[in-house]
C-alpha positions as CSV (number, residue, x, y, z in Angstrom):
1,M,159.8,129.4,165.2
2,T,159.7,129.7,161.4
3,I,163.2,129.7,159.7
4,N,163.4,132.6,157.5
5,D,163.4,132.7,153.8
6,Q,167.2,133.5,153.4
7,H,168.0,130.2,155.0
8,Y,166.2,128.3,152.2
9,I,167.5,130.6,149.6
10,D,171.1,129.9,150.6
11,L,170.4,126.0,150.6
12,V,169.0,126.1,147.2
13,L,172.0,128.4,145.9
14,N,174.3,125.8,147.5
15,G,172.8,123.1,145.5
16,D,169.9,121.8,147.6
17,T,167.0,122.1,145.0
18,N,164.5,120.3,147.5
19,A,164.7,123.5,149.7
20,Y,163.0,125.5,147.1
21,A,159.8,123.6,147.7
22,V,159.6,125.2,151.2
23,L,159.6,128.7,149.5
24,V,157.0,127.8,147.0
25,D,154.9,126.3,149.7
26,R,155.1,129.5,151.6
27,Y,154.2,131.7,148.8
28,K,152.1,129.8,146.4
29,D,148.7,130.9,147.7
30,L,149.7,134.6,147.8
31,V,151.0,134.5,144.2
32,F,148.0,132.6,142.9
33,M,145.7,135.1,144.7
34,L,147.6,138.1,143.2
35,S,147.5,136.3,139.7
36,I,143.6,135.6,139.9
37,R,143.0,139.2,141.0
38,M,144.9,140.5,137.9
39,L,143.9,137.9,135.3
40,K,140.4,137.0,136.6
41,N,140.8,133.6,135.0
42,R,141.8,130.5,137.0
43,E,143.8,128.6,134.3
44,E,145.7,131.7,133.3
45,A,146.4,132.5,137.2
46,E,147.6,128.9,137.6
47,E,150.0,129.2,134.5
48,V,151.2,132.5,135.6
49,S,151.8,131.2,139.1
50,Q,154.0,128.4,137.9
51,D,155.9,130.7,135.5
52,T,156.6,133.0,138.5
53,F,158.1,130.3,140.4
54,V,160.3,129.0,137.6
55,K,161.4,132.6,137.0
56,V,162.2,133.1,140.6
57,Y,164.0,129.9,140.9
58,K,166.2,130.7,137.7
59,S,167.1,134.1,139.0
60,L,167.3,133.2,142.7
61,S,171.1,134.3,142.7
62,K,170.0,137.8,141.7
63,F,167.9,138.4,144.8
64,K,170.1,140.7,146.8
65,G,167.9,141.2,149.9
66,D,167.4,144.8,149.3
67,S,163.6,144.1,150.1
68,K,161.8,141.2,151.7
69,F,161.7,138.1,149.6
70,S,157.9,138.2,149.7
71,T,158.2,141.7,147.9
72,W,160.4,140.4,145.3
73,I,158.2,137.4,144.5
74,Y,155.1,139.8,144.2
75,R,157.0,142.0,141.8
76,V,158.0,138.9,139.7
77,A,154.2,137.7,139.9
78,Y,153.0,141.1,138.9
79,N,155.3,141.6,136.0
80,T,154.4,138.1,134.9
81,C,150.8,138.9,134.9
82,L,151.4,142.1,133.0
83,D,153.2,140.3,130.5
84,N,150.3,137.7,130.1
85,L,147.7,140.6,129.8
86,K,149.7,142.2,127.0
87,K,150.3,138.9,125.2
88,N,146.6,138.4,125.4
89,K,145.8,142.0,124.8
90,K,143.2,141.9,127.7
91,H,141.6,145.2,128.9
92,F,139.4,145.4,131.8
93,N,136.9,148.4,132.4
94,D,137.5,150.5,135.3
95,V,134.7,151.3,137.7
96,A,133.8,154.8,137.6
97,I,134.8,156.8,140.8
98,N,131.8,158.1,142.5
99,E,132.1,161.2,144.8
100,F,132.0,160.0,148.4
101,T,132.3,162.1,151.4
102,E,134.6,161.0,154.2
103,H,131.4,160.0,156.4
104,E,130.1,157.8,153.6
105,V,133.3,155.8,153.1
106,K,133.7,155.3,156.9
107,T,129.9,154.5,157.2
108,I,130.6,151.6,154.7
109,D,133.7,150.5,156.4
110,N,132.0,150.4,159.8
111,A,129.0,148.7,158.2
112,L,131.2,146.0,156.9
113,D,132.7,145.5,160.4
114,K,129.2,144.6,161.5
115,M,128.9,141.8,159.0
116,E,129.6,138.2,159.9
117,Q,133.4,137.6,158.8
118,D,132.4,135.1,156.3
119,E,130.0,137.4,154.6
120,Y,132.5,140.1,154.8
121,N,135.2,138.0,153.2
122,E,132.9,137.0,150.3
123,A,131.7,140.5,149.7
124,I,135.1,141.7,149.6
125,K,136.3,139.0,147.3
126,S,133.4,139.4,144.8
127,C,133.9,143.1,144.8
128,L,137.6,143.0,144.2
129,N,137.1,140.9,141.1
130,L,135.0,143.8,139.7
131,L,137.8,146.2,140.0
132,S,140.6,146.7,137.5
133,S,143.8,144.5,137.9
134,E,145.9,147.4,139.2
135,D,143.1,148.4,141.8
136,G,142.6,144.8,142.8
137,I,146.2,144.1,143.4
138,L,146.9,147.4,145.3
139,L,144.1,146.7,147.7
140,T,145.2,143.0,148.2
141,L,148.7,143.9,148.9
142,Y,147.8,146.6,151.3
143,Y,145.0,145.1,153.3
144,F,145.3,141.5,152.9
145,E,149.1,141.1,152.6
146,D,150.0,143.9,155.0
147,Q,152.5,145.2,152.4
148,S,153.8,148.8,153.2
149,L,153.6,151.6,150.6
150,E,157.3,151.3,150.2
151,E,157.0,147.6,149.6
152,I,154.1,148.0,147.2
153,S,156.1,150.7,145.3
154,K,158.8,148.2,144.8
155,V,156.5,145.5,143.6
156,M,154.8,148.0,141.2
157,R,157.7,150.2,140.3
158,L,155.9,153.3,141.5
159,T,156.7,155.9,143.9
160,A,155.3,155.6,147.5
161,N,153.4,158.7,146.9
162,N,152.0,157.3,143.6
163,V,151.0,154.3,145.5
164,K,149.3,156.1,148.2
165,V,147.2,158.2,145.7
166,K,146.4,155.0,143.7
167,L,145.4,153.3,147.0
168,F,143.1,156.1,147.8
169,R,141.4,156.0,144.3
170,S,141.1,152.2,144.5
171,R,139.5,152.3,147.9
172,K,137.1,154.8,146.7
173,K,136.1,152.6,143.6
174,L,135.7,149.5,146.2
175,A,133.6,151.6,148.3
176,S,131.4,152.4,145.2
177,I,131.1,148.7,144.5
178,L,130.3,147.8,148.0
179,R,127.9,150.5,148.2
180,T,125.6,149.1,145.4
181,R,126.2,145.5,146.5
182,L,125.8,145.6,150.1
183,E,122.2,145.2,151.5
184,P,120.9,148.9,152.0
185,E,119.5,147.9,155.4
186,I,123.0,147.1,156.7
187,I,124.0,150.5,156.0
188,A,120.7,151.9,157.3
189,N,121.0,149.9,160.5
190,Y,124.4,151.2,161.1
191,E,123.6,154.8,160.6
192,R,120.7,154.3,163.1
193,E,122.8,153.0,165.7
194,R,125.1,156.0,165.3
195,R,122.6,158.5,166.1
């Protein structure tokens, strides 16, 4: 059974600084993945990840437990990435939203299900990198980190309804990218099987 985060937070707050290593180990991959999605640069993502854990450590006593600890860390990582983007004045082009019918989006989703898992993961990762930082982070938190709309709203400081709308738009953008990048035969094969 995994000991919950609060146990290690309490240890750190009571002077056991080594207990922080457990929390870092639990969340380092997730923080790095979120950072690389937003910054699209490995060195900057590594730097922001380190900055995130330094900030979390310094303000650990401020964590009230109103949300999950992971949500709090994601929010710190997200804000640190935003600060980095502002500092470096980076701007990423958004992918234009193409009009998709519900059937076309489902067809692409179902075609992806037919791909080998490794191919699927690689296709998603490369396509997520083509999205804007905000779109990539939304999709990553929702689909890969299983964060609820409420948790994402706390990370990104948006209303849950706003997250829902942005998530829908991000999904359409991803579908647009996937559609152009996937082998047309995969979609054609799937559509033939459905008839």
